[in-house]
N, CA, C, O and the ligand as a Tripos MOL2 file, in Angstrom:
@<TRIPOS>MOLECULE
protein
  261   259    66     0     0
PROTEIN
NO_CHARGES

@<TRIPOS>ATOM
      1 N          -5.7790  -36.8870   17.9990 N.3       1 MET1
      2 CA         -5.5330  -35.4830   17.6420 C.3       1 MET1
      3 C          -6.6720  -34.5880   18.1190 C.2       1 MET1
      4 O          -7.8370  -34.8310   17.8030 O.2       1 MET1
      5 N          -6.3370  -33.5800   18.8630 N.am      2 ALA2
      6 CA         -7.3340  -32.6160   19.3250 C.3       2 ALA2
      7 C          -7.7280  -31.7160   18.1640 C.2       2 ALA2
      8 O          -6.9160  -31.4300   17.2840 O.2       2 ALA2
      9 N          -8.9720  -31.2740   18.1690 N.am      3 PRO3
     10 CA         -9.3860  -30.3430   17.1060 C.3       3 PRO3
     11 C          -8.5880  -29.0590   17.1710 C.2       3 PRO3
     12 O          -8.2520  -28.5730   18.2510 O.2       3 PRO3
     13 N          -8.2910  -28.5200   16.0110 N.am      4 LYS4
     14 CA         -7.4630  -27.3260   15.9700 C.3       4 LYS4
     15 C          -8.2350  -26.1020   16.4460 C.2       4 LYS4
     16 O          -9.3260  -25.8030   15.9610 O.2       4 LYS4
     17 N          -7.6530  -25.4200   17.3860 N.am      5 LYS5
     18 CA         -8.2710  -24.2230   17.9490 C.3       5 LYS5
     19 C          -7.9970  -23.0170   17.0620 C.2       5 LYS5
     20 O          -6.9300  -22.8830   16.4620 O.2       5 LYS5
     21 N          -8.9810  -22.1590   17.0020 N.am      6 GLN6
     22 CA         -8.7780  -20.9080   16.2680 C.3       6 GLN6
     23 C          -7.7040  -20.0950   16.9780 C.2       6 GLN6
     24 O          -7.8500  -19.7870   18.1610 O.2       6 GLN6
     25 N          -6.6400  -19.7470   16.2860 N.am      7 PRO7
     26 CA         -5.5950  -18.9490   16.9470 C.3       7 PRO7
     27 C          -6.0550  -17.5150   17.2080 C.2       7 PRO7
     28 O          -7.0390  -17.0500   16.6320 O.2       7 PRO7
     29 N          -5.3420  -16.8400   18.0650 N.am      8 TYR8
     30 CA         -5.6560  -15.4420   18.3550 C.3       8 TYR8
     31 C          -4.9890  -14.5260   17.3460 C.2       8 TYR8
     32 O          -3.9570  -14.8440   16.7540 O.2       8 TYR8
     33 N          -5.6240  -13.3770   17.1750 N.am      9 VAL9
     34 CA         -5.0650  -12.3560   16.3020 C.3       9 VAL9
     35 C          -4.9630  -11.0520   17.0980 C.2       9 VAL9
     36 O          -5.8640  -10.7100   17.8640 O.2       9 VAL9
     37 N          -3.8790  -10.3460   16.9100 N.am     10 CYS10
     38 CA         -3.6900   -9.0680   17.5880 C.3      10 CYS10
     39 C          -4.6290   -8.0230   16.9960 C.2      10 CYS10
     40 O          -4.6930   -7.8540   15.7780 O.2      10 CYS10
     41 N          -5.3580   -7.3200   17.8680 N.am     11 ARG11
     42 CA         -6.2580   -6.2800   17.3670 C.3      11 ARG11
     43 C          -5.4800   -5.0580   16.8850 C.2      11 ARG11
     44 O          -5.9770   -4.2750   16.0750 O.2      11 ARG11
     45 N          -4.2620   -4.9030   17.3860 N.am     12 GLY12
     46 CA         -3.4820   -3.7310   17.0230 C.3      12 GLY12
     47 C          -2.8900   -3.8400   15.6300 C.2      12 GLY12
     48 O          -3.0370   -2.9200   14.8250 O.2      12 GLY12
     49 N          -2.2250   -4.9450   15.3300 N.am     13 CYS13
     50 CA         -1.5170   -5.0410   14.0590 C.3      13 CYS13
     51 C          -1.9840   -6.2150   13.2010 C.2      13 CYS13
     52 O          -1.4200   -6.4680   12.1360 O.2      13 CYS13
     53 N          -3.0200   -6.9400   13.6630 N.am     14 HIS14
     54 CA         -3.6360   -8.0300   12.9070 C.3      14 HIS14
     55 C          -2.7170   -9.2240   12.6950 C.2      14 HIS14
     56 O          -2.9930  -10.0750   11.8500 O.2      14 HIS14
     57 N          -1.6560   -9.2930   13.4350 N.am     15 ARG15
     58 CA         -0.7300  -10.4120   13.3470 C.3      15 ARG15
     59 C          -1.3430  -11.6490   14.0180 C.2      15 ARG15
     60 O          -1.9350  -11.5440   15.0920 O.2      15 ARG15
     61 N          -1.2000  -12.8120   13.3870 N.am     16 VAL16
     62 CA         -1.6640  -14.0420   14.0230 C.3      16 VAL16
     63 C          -0.6720  -14.4140   15.1150 C.2      16 VAL16
     64 O           0.5270  -14.5370   14.8600 O.2      16 VAL16
     65 N          -1.1740  -14.5910   16.3250 N.am     17 VAL17
     66 CA         -0.3450  -14.7490   17.5130 C.3      17 VAL17
     67 C          -0.3980  -16.1980   17.9960 C.2      17 VAL17
     68 O          -1.4730  -16.7940   18.0580 O.2      17 VAL17
     69 N           0.7460  -16.7550   18.3320 N.am     18 ASP18
     70 CA          0.7900  -18.1180   18.8530 C.3      18 ASP18
     71 C           0.6420  -18.1620   20.3630 C.2      18 ASP18
     72 O           0.0310  -19.0860   20.9000 O.2      18 ASP18
     73 N           1.1910  -17.1770   21.0520 N.am     19 GLY19
     74 CA          1.1710  -17.1920   22.5130 C.3      19 GLY19
     75 C           0.0430  -16.3530   23.0870 C.2      19 GLY19
     76 O          -1.0580  -16.3130   22.5380 O.2      19 GLY19
     77 N           0.3270  -15.6810   24.1980 N.am     20 GLU20
     78 CA         -0.6830  -14.9080   24.9000 C.3      20 GLU20
     79 C          -0.6040  -13.4270   24.5860 C.2      20 GLU20
     80 O          -1.5130  -12.6710   24.9290 O.2      20 GLU20
     81 N           0.4670  -13.0060   23.9420 N.am     21 SER21
     82 CA          0.5630  -11.6100   23.5520 C.3      21 SER21
     83 C           1.2520  -11.5010   22.2000 C.2      21 SER21
     84 O           1.9330  -12.4230   21.7520 O.2      21 SER21
     85 N           1.0600  -10.3660   21.5690 N.am     22 CYS22
     86 CA          1.5720  -10.1650   20.2200 C.3      22 CYS22
     87 C           3.0910   -9.9920   20.2310 C.2      22 CYS22
     88 O           3.6330   -9.2020   21.0030 O.2      22 CYS22
     89 N           3.7670  -10.7460   19.3600 N.am     23 VAL23
     90 CA          5.2260  -10.6440   19.3020 C.3      23 VAL23
     91 C           5.6630   -9.3670   18.5910 C.2      23 VAL23
     92 O           6.7940   -8.9130   18.7620 O.2      23 VAL23
     93 N           4.7750   -8.7980   17.8050 N.am     24 MET24
     94 CA          5.1370   -7.6160   17.0330 C.3      24 MET24
     95 C           5.0200   -6.3320   17.8410 C.2      24 MET24
     96 O           5.9490   -5.5250   17.8550 O.2      24 MET24
     97 N           3.8920   -6.1340   18.5140 N.am     25 CYS25
     98 CA          3.6870   -4.8630   19.1970 C.3      25 CYS25
     99 C           3.5550   -5.0400   20.7040 C.2      25 CYS25
    100 O           3.3960   -4.0600   21.4310 O.2      25 CYS25
    101 N           3.6210   -6.2980   21.1830 N.am     26 GLY26
    102 CA          3.5860   -6.5400   22.6170 C.3      26 GLY26
    103 C           2.2060   -6.4340   23.2330 C.2      26 GLY26
    104 O           2.0490   -6.5610   24.4470 O.2      26 GLY26
    105 N           1.1940   -6.1980   22.3890 N.am     27 SER27
    106 CA         -0.1690   -6.0300   22.8840 C.3      27 SER27
    107 C          -0.7570   -7.3740   23.3110 C.2      27 SER27
    108 O          -0.4610   -8.4120   22.7200 O.2      27 SER27
    109 N          -1.5950   -7.3360   24.3490 N.am     28 SER28
    110 CA         -2.3330   -8.5510   24.7100 C.3      28 SER28
    111 C          -3.8100   -8.3670   24.3840 C.2      28 SER28
    112 O          -4.6680   -9.0870   24.8950 O.2      28 SER28
    113 N          -4.0850   -7.4100   23.5420 N.am     29 ASN29
    114 CA         -5.4480   -7.1680   23.0690 C.3      29 ASN29
    115 C          -5.6960   -8.0690   21.8620 C.2      29 ASN29
    116 O          -5.5280   -7.6600   20.7130 O.2      29 ASN29
    117 N          -6.1020   -9.3160   22.1570 N.am     30 LEU30
    118 CA         -6.2320  -10.3240   21.1160 C.3      30 LEU30
    119 C          -7.6900  -10.7020   20.9040 C.2      30 LEU30
    120 O          -8.5350  -10.5050   21.7780 O.2      30 LEU30
    121 N          -7.9660  -11.2450   19.7330 N.am     31 THR31
    122 CA         -9.3160  -11.6870   19.4440 C.3      31 THR31
    123 C          -9.2910  -12.9780   18.6420 C.2      31 THR31
    124 O          -8.3600  -13.2340   17.8790 O.2      31 THR31
    125 N         -10.3380  -13.7940   18.8290 N.am     32 GLN32
    126 CA        -10.4860  -14.9910   17.9950 C.3      32 GLN32
    127 C         -11.5320  -14.7470   16.9190 C.2      32 GLN32
    128 O         -11.8490  -15.6370   16.1290 O.2      32 GLN32
    129 N         -12.0650  -13.5220   16.8980 N.am     33 ASP33
    130 CA        -13.1210  -13.2030   15.9520 C.3      33 ASP33
    131 C         -12.5230  -12.5660   14.7020 C.2      33 ASP33
    132 O         -12.5540  -11.3500   14.5150 O.2      33 ASP33
    133 N         -11.9820  -13.4290   13.8610 N.am     34 TRP34
    134 CA        -11.3570  -12.9380   12.6380 C.3      34 TRP34
    135 C         -11.5370  -13.9810   11.5470 C.2      34 TRP34
    136 O         -11.9330  -15.1140   11.8210 O.2      34 TRP34
    137 N         -11.2510  -13.6030   10.3330 N.am     35 ALA35
    138 CA        -11.4410  -14.5250    9.2140 C.3      35 ALA35
    139 C         -10.3570  -14.3370    8.1690 C.2      35 ALA35
    140 O         -10.0480  -13.2190    7.7580 O.2      35 ALA35
    141 N          -9.8030  -15.4240    7.7620 N.am     36 GLY36
    142 CA         -8.8480  -15.4340    6.6740 C.3      36 GLY36
    143 C          -7.5030  -14.8430    7.0540 C.2      36 GLY36
    144 O          -7.4450  -13.8160    7.7310 O.2      36 GLY36
    145 N          -6.4310  -15.4740    6.6320 N.am     37 TYR37
    146 CA         -5.1440  -14.8410    6.8710 C.3      37 TYR37
    147 C          -4.2380  -14.9770    5.6670 C.2      37 TYR37
    148 O          -4.4370  -15.8050    4.7790 O.2      37 TYR37
    149 N          -3.2590  -14.1440    5.6850 N.am     38 LEU38
    150 CA         -2.3320  -14.0330    4.5860 C.3      38 LEU38
    151 C          -0.9650  -14.4160    5.1330 C.2      38 LEU38
    152 O          -0.5870  -13.9910    6.2250 O.2      38 LEU38
    153 N          -0.2210  -15.2230    4.3710 N.am     39 VAL39
    154 CA          1.1350  -15.5360    4.7960 C.3      39 VAL39
    155 C           2.0930  -14.6120    4.0610 C.2      39 VAL39
    156 O           2.1950  -14.6510    2.8350 O.2      39 VAL39
    157 N           2.7840  -13.7920    4.8140 N.am     40 ILE40
    158 CA          3.7740  -12.8880    4.2330 C.3      40 ILE40
    159 C           5.1350  -13.5580    4.3310 C.2      40 ILE40
    160 O           5.6380  -13.7980    5.4290 O.2      40 ILE40
    161 N           5.7190  -13.8540    3.2020 N.am     41 ILE41
    162 CA          7.0280  -14.5160    3.2060 C.3      41 ILE41
    163 C           8.1170  -13.4860    2.9440 C.2      41 ILE41
    164 O           9.1470  -13.4720    3.6180 O.2      41 ILE41
    165 N           7.8830  -12.6360    1.9740 N.am     42 ASP42
    166 CA          8.8780  -11.6330    1.5980 C.3      42 ASP42
    167 C           8.2100  -10.2540    1.5400 C.2      42 ASP42
    168 O           7.8250   -9.7900    0.4670 O.2      42 ASP42
    169 N           8.0790   -9.6070    2.6950 N.am     43 PRO43
    170 CA          7.3140   -8.3520    2.7680 C.3      43 PRO43
    171 C           7.8730   -7.2500    1.8760 C.2      43 PRO43
    172 O           7.1240   -6.3930    1.4080 O.2      43 PRO43
    173 N           9.1640   -7.2660    1.6400 N.am     44 LYS44
    174 CA          9.7700   -6.2030    0.8300 C.3      44 LYS44
    175 C           9.3720   -6.2940   -0.6270 C.2      44 LYS44
    176 O           9.4310   -5.3070   -1.3610 O.2      44 LYS44
    177 N           8.9640   -7.4930   -1.0460 N.am     45 HIS45
    178 CA          8.5900   -7.6670   -2.4420 C.3      45 HIS45
    179 C           7.1300   -8.0560   -2.5960 C.2      45 HIS45
    180 O           6.7330   -8.6180   -3.6170 O.2      45 HIS45
    181 N           6.3350   -7.7560   -1.5810 N.am     46 SER46
    182 CA          4.9210   -8.0850   -1.6430 C.3      46 SER46
    183 C           4.0700   -6.8120   -1.6040 C.2      46 SER46
    184 O           4.1320   -6.0400   -0.6480 O.2      46 SER46
    185 N           3.2830   -6.6100   -2.6510 N.am     47 ASP47
    186 CA          2.4220   -5.4280   -2.6910 C.3      47 ASP47
    187 C           1.3620   -5.4810   -1.5980 C.2      47 ASP47
    188 O           0.9980   -4.4550   -1.0230 O.2      47 ASP47
    189 N           0.8710   -6.6810   -1.3170 N.am     48 ILE48
    190 CA         -0.1550   -6.8180   -0.2790 C.3      48 ILE48
    191 C           0.4340   -6.4670    1.0860 C.2      48 ILE48
    192 O          -0.2070   -5.7920    1.8920 O.2      48 ILE48
    193 N           1.6490   -6.9250    1.3360 N.am     49 ALA49
    194 CA          2.3050   -6.6040    2.6000 C.3      49 ALA49
    195 C           2.4680   -5.1040    2.7650 C.2      49 ALA49
    196 O           2.2630   -4.5620    3.8510 O.2      49 ALA49
    197 N           2.8360   -4.4430    1.6850 N.am     50 LYS50
    198 CA          2.9880   -2.9910    1.7350 C.3      50 LYS50
    199 C           1.6610   -2.3260    2.0190 C.2      50 LYS50
    200 O           1.5740   -1.3980    2.8240 O.2      50 LYS50
    201 N           0.6220   -2.8140    1.3460 N.am     51 LYS51
    202 CA         -0.7100   -2.2560    1.5170 C.3      51 LYS51
    203 C          -1.1860   -2.4190    2.9580 C.2      51 LYS51
    204 O          -1.8890   -1.5600    3.4900 O.2      51 LYS51
    205 N          -0.7970   -3.5210    3.5770 N.am     52 MET52
    206 CA         -1.2500   -3.7980    4.9400 C.3      52 MET52
    207 C          -0.2410   -3.3290    5.9830 C.2      52 MET52
    208 O          -0.4030   -3.5870    7.1760 O.2      52 MET52
    209 N           0.8050   -2.6360    5.5220 N.am     53 ASN53
    210 CA          1.8190   -2.1200    6.4390 C.3      53 ASN53
    211 C           2.5310   -3.2160    7.2170 C.2      53 ASN53
    212 O           2.8070   -3.0670    8.4070 O.2      53 ASN53
    213 N           2.8210   -4.3040    6.5430 N.am     54 VAL54
    214 CA          3.5230   -5.4090    7.1770 C.3      54 VAL54
    215 C           4.9710   -5.3820    6.6960 C.2      54 VAL54
    216 O           5.2300   -5.3960    5.4930 O.2      54 VAL54
    217 N           5.9110   -5.3440    7.6360 N.am     55 ASP55
    218 CA          7.3010   -5.3240    7.2050 C.3      55 ASP55
    219 C           8.1210   -6.4830    7.7480 C.2      55 ASP55
    220 O           9.3440   -6.5030    7.6110 O.2      55 ASP55
    221 N           7.4490   -7.4470    8.3640 N.am     56 THR56
    222 CA          8.1480   -8.6550    8.7860 C.3      56 THR56
    223 C           7.3490   -9.8730    8.3340 C.2      56 THR56
    224 O           6.1200   -9.8240    8.2920 O.2      56 THR56
    225 N           8.0330  -10.9630    7.9970 N.am     57 PRO57
    226 CA          7.3280  -12.1560    7.5470 C.3      57 PRO57
    227 C           6.4370  -12.7330    8.6380 C.2      57 PRO57
    228 O           6.7220  -12.5870    9.8260 O.2      57 PRO57
    229 N           5.3780  -13.3750    8.2340 N.am     58 GLY58
    230 CA          4.4710  -13.9860    9.2080 C.3      58 GLY58
    231 C           3.0610  -14.0600    8.6690 C.2      58 GLY58
    232 O           2.8100  -13.8410    7.4840 O.2      58 GLY58
    233 N           2.1370  -14.3780    9.5810 N.am     59 ARG59
    234 CA          0.7350  -14.5020    9.1730 C.3      59 ARG59
    235 C          -0.0380  -13.2930    9.6640 C.2      59 ARG59
    236 O           0.1040  -12.8790   10.8150 O.2      59 ARG59
    237 N          -0.8480  -12.7370    8.7970 N.am     60 VAL60
    238 CA         -1.6170  -11.5490    9.1340 C.3      60 VAL60
    239 C          -3.0770  -11.8000    8.7750 C.2      60 VAL60
    240 O          -3.3830  -12.2310    7.6630 O.2      60 VAL60
    241 N          -3.9720  -11.5310    9.7130 N.am     61 ALA61
    242 CA         -5.3970  -11.7440    9.4760 C.3      61 ALA61
    243 C          -5.9390  -10.7010    8.5080 C.2      61 ALA61
    244 O          -5.5360   -9.5380    8.5340 O.2      61 ALA61
    245 N          -6.8570  -11.1370    7.6570 N.am     62 LEU62
    246 CA         -7.4300  -10.2130    6.6770 C.3      62 LEU62
    247 C          -8.6080   -9.4460    7.2660 C.2      62 LEU62
    248 O          -8.7440   -8.2410    7.0510 O.2      62 LEU62
    249 N          -9.4560  -10.1490    8.0090 N.am     63 LYS63
    250 CA        -10.6220   -9.4920    8.6020 C.3      63 LYS63
    251 C         -10.6310   -9.7000   10.0990 C.2      63 LYS63
    252 O         -10.7020  -10.8330   10.5750 O.2      63 LYS63
    253 N         -10.5610   -8.6140   10.8390 N.am     64 VAL64
    254 CA        -10.6240   -8.6660   12.2990 C.3      64 VAL64
    255 C         -11.8330   -7.8470   12.7410 C.2      64 VAL64
    256 O         -11.9940   -6.6890   12.3550 O.2      64 VAL64
    257 N         -12.6870   -8.4810   13.5680 N.am     65 ARG65
    258 CA        -13.8730   -7.7330   13.9960 C.3      65 ARG65
    259 C         -13.7440   -7.1830   15.3970 C.2      65 ARG65
    260 O         -14.6640   -6.5310   15.8910 O.2      65 ARG65
    261 ZN          0.2460   -6.6610   17.4910 Zn       66 ZN66
@<TRIPOS>BOND
     1     1     2 1
     2     2     3 1
     3     3     4 2
     4     3     5 am
     5     5     6 1
     6     6     7 1
     7     7     8 2
     8     7     9 am
     9     9    10 1
    10    10    11 1
    11    11    12 2
    12    11    13 am
    13    13    14 1
    14    14    15 1
    15    15    16 2
    16    15    17 am
    17    17    18 1
    18    18    19 1
    19    19    20 2
    20    19    21 am
    21    21    22 1
    22    22    23 1
    23    23    24 2
    24    23    25 am
    25    25    26 1
    26    26    27 1
    27    27    28 2
    28    27    29 am
    29    29    30 1
    30    30    31 1
    31    31    32 2
    32    31    33 am
    33    33    34 1
    34    34    35 1
    35    35    36 2
    36    35    37 am
    37    37    38 1
    38    38    39 1
    39    39    40 2
    40    39    41 am
    41    41    42 1
    42    42    43 1
    43    43    44 2
    44    43    45 am
    45    45    46 1
    46    46    47 1
    47    47    48 2
    48    47    49 am
    49    49    50 1
    50    50    51 1
    51    51    52 2
    52    51    53 am
    53    53    54 1
    54    54    55 1
    55    55    56 2
    56    55    57 am
    57    57    58 1
    58    58    59 1
    59    59    60 2
    60    59    61 am
    61    61    62 1
    62    62    63 1
    63    63    64 2
    64    63    65 am
    65    65    66 1
    66    66    67 1
    67    67    68 2
    68    67    69 am
    69    69    70 1
    70    70    71 1
    71    71    72 2
    72    71    73 am
    73    73    74 1
    74    74    75 1
    75    75    76 2
    76    75    77 am
    77    77    78 1
    78    78    79 1
    79    79    80 2
    80    79    81 am
    81    81    82 1
    82    82    83 1
    83    83    84 2
    84    83    85 am
    85    85    86 1
    86    86    87 1
    87    87    88 2
    88    87    89 am
    89    89    90 1
    90    90    91 1
    91    91    92 2
    92    91    93 am
    93    93    94 1
    94    94    95 1
    95    95    96 2
    96    95    97 am
    97    97    98 1
    98    98    99 1
    99    99   100 2
   100    99   101 am
   101   101   102 1
   102   102   103 1
   103   103   104 2
   104   103   105 am
   105   105   106 1
   106   106   107 1
   107   107   108 2
   108   107   109 am
   109   109   110 1
   110   110   111 1
   111   111   112 2
   112   111   113 am
   113   113   114 1
   114   114   115 1
   115   115   116 2
   116   115   117 am
   117   117   118 1
   118   118   119 1
   119   119   120 2
   120   119   121 am
   121   121   122 1
   122   122   123 1
   123   123   124 2
   124   123   125 am
   125   125   126 1
   126   126   127 1
   127   127   128 2
   128   127   129 am
   129   129   130 1
   130   130   131 1
   131   131   132 2
   132   131   133 am
   133   133   134 1
   134   134   135 1
   135   135   136 2
   136   135   137 am
   137   137   138 1
   138   138   139 1
   139   139   140 2
   140   139   141 am
   141   141   142 1
   142   142   143 1
   143   143   144 2
   144   143   145 am
   145   145   146 1
   146   146   147 1
   147   147   148 2
   148   147   149 am
   149   149   150 1
   150   150   151 1
   151   151   152 2
   152   151   153 am
   153   153   154 1
   154   154   155 1
   155   155   156 2
   156   155   157 am
   157   157   158 1
   158   158   159 1
   159   159   160 2
   160   159   161 am
   161   161   162 1
   162   162   163 1
   163   163   164 2
   164   163   165 am
   165   165   166 1
   166   166   167 1
   167   167   168 2
   168   167   169 am
   169   169   170 1
   170   170   171 1
   171   171   172 2
   172   171   173 am
   173   173   174 1
   174   174   175 1
   175   175   176 2
   176   175   177 am
   177   177   178 1
   178   178   179 1
   179   179   180 2
   180   179   181 am
   181   181   182 1
   182   182   183 1
   183   183   184 2
   184   183   185 am
   185   185   186 1
   186   186   187 1
   187   187   188 2
   188   187   189 am
   189   189   190 1
   190   190   191 1
   191   191   192 2
   192   191   193 am
   193   193   194 1
   194   194   195 1
   195   195   196 2
   196   195   197 am
   197   197   198 1
   198   198   199 1
   199   199   200 2
   200   199   201 am
   201   201   202 1
   202   202   203 1
   203   203   204 2
   204   203   205 am
   205   205   206 1
   206   206   207 1
   207   207   208 2
   208   207   209 am
   209   209   210 1
   210   210   211 1
   211   211   212 2
   212   211   213 am
   213   213   214 1
   214   214   215 1
   215   215   216 2
   216   215   217 am
   217   217   218 1
   218   218   219 1
   219   219   220 2
   220   219   221 am
   221   221   222 1
   222   222   223 1
   223   223   224 2
   224   223   225 am
   225   225   226 1
   226   226   227 1
   227   227   228 2
   228   227   229 am
   229   229   230 1
   230   230   231 1
   231   231   232 2
   232   231   233 am
   233   233   234 1
   234   234   235 1
   235   235   236 2
   236   235   237 am
   237   237   238 1
   238   238   239 1
   239   239   240 2
   240   239   241 am
   241   241   242 1
   242   242   243 1
   243   243   244 2
   244   243   245 am
   245   245   246 1
   246   246   247 1
   247   247   248 2
   248   247   249 am
   249   249   250 1
   250   250   251 1
   251   251   252 2
   252   251   253 am
   253   253   254 1
   254   254   255 1
   255   255   256 2
   256   255   257 am
   257   257   258 1
   258   258   259 1
   259   259   260 2
@<TRIPOS>SUBSTRUCTURE
     1 MET1         2 RESIDUE 1 A MET
     2 ALA2         6 RESIDUE 1 A ALA
     3 PRO3        10 RESIDUE 1 A PRO
     4 LYS4        14 RESIDUE 1 A LYS
     5 LYS5        18 RESIDUE 1 A LYS
     6 GLN6        22 RESIDUE 1 A GLN
     7 PRO7        26 RESIDUE 1 A PRO
     8 TYR8        30 RESIDUE 1 A TYR
     9 VAL9        34 RESIDUE 1 A VAL
    10 CYS10       38 RESIDUE 1 A CYS
    11 ARG11       42 RESIDUE 1 A ARG
    12 GLY12       46 RESIDUE 1 A GLY
    13 CYS13       50 RESIDUE 1 A CYS
    14 HIS14       54 RESIDUE 1 A HIS
    15 ARG15       58 RESIDUE 1 A ARG
    16 VAL16       62 RESIDUE 1 A VAL
    17 VAL17       66 RESIDUE 1 A VAL
    18 ASP18       70 RESIDUE 1 A ASP
    19 GLY19       74 RESIDUE 1 A GLY
    20 GLU20       78 RESIDUE 1 A GLU
    21 SER21       82 RESIDUE 1 A SER
    22 CYS22       86 RESIDUE 1 A CYS
    23 VAL23       90 RESIDUE 1 A VAL
    24 MET24       94 RESIDUE 1 A MET
    25 CYS25       98 RESIDUE 1 A CYS
    26 GLY26      102 RESIDUE 1 A GLY
    27 SER27      106 RESIDUE 1 A SER
    28 SER28      110 RESIDUE 1 A SER
    29 ASN29      114 RESIDUE 1 A ASN
    30 LEU30      118 RESIDUE 1 A LEU
    31 THR31      122 RESIDUE 1 A THR
    32 GLN32      126 RESIDUE 1 A GLN
    33 ASP33      130 RESIDUE 1 A ASP
    34 TRP34      134 RESIDUE 1 A TRP
    35 ALA35      138 RESIDUE 1 A ALA
    36 GLY36      142 RESIDUE 1 A GLY
    37 TYR37      146 RESIDUE 1 A TYR
    38 LEU38      150 RESIDUE 1 A LEU
    39 VAL39      154 RESIDUE 1 A VAL
    40 ILE40      158 RESIDUE 1 A ILE
    41 ILE41      162 RESIDUE 1 A ILE
    42 ASP42      166 RESIDUE 1 A ASP
    43 PRO43      170 RESIDUE 1 A PRO
    44 LYS44      174 RESIDUE 1 A LYS
    45 HIS45      178 RESIDUE 1 A HIS
    46 SER46      182 RESIDUE 1 A SER
    47 ASP47      186 RESIDUE 1 A ASP
    48 ILE48      190 RESIDUE 1 A ILE
    49 ALA49      194 RESIDUE 1 A ALA
    50 LYS50      198 RESIDUE 1 A LYS
    51 LYS51      202 RESIDUE 1 A LYS
    52 MET52      206 RESIDUE 1 A MET
    53 ASN53      210 RESIDUE 1 A ASN
    54 VAL54      214 RESIDUE 1 A VAL
    55 ASP55      218 RESIDUE 1 A ASP
    56 THR56      222 RESIDUE 1 A THR
    57 PRO57      226 RESIDUE 1 A PRO
    58 GLY58      230 RESIDUE 1 A GLY
    59 ARG59      234 RESIDUE 1 A ARG
    60 VAL60      238 RESIDUE 1 A VAL
    61 ALA61      242 RESIDUE 1 A ALA
    62 LEU62      246 RESIDUE 1 A LEU
    63 LYS63      250 RESIDUE 1 A LYS
    64 VAL64      254 RESIDUE 1 A VAL
    65 ARG65      258 RESIDUE 1 A ARG
    66 ZN66       261 GROUP 0 **** ****
């Protein structure tokens, strides 16, 4: 097993990205310099999702530098 690589996070919307560009906003402005993420399962019923302006399920980084 290879060591797990830090995934990229979109600088625009803080979404954790699996590929080379953000699936949410199409940006390729990504960074690996982030810490902690939140899993949004039900954005419509999540106060944190609302606070972070997230309206689709997924992983969102908490701190992006
Ligand atoms: Zn994005």
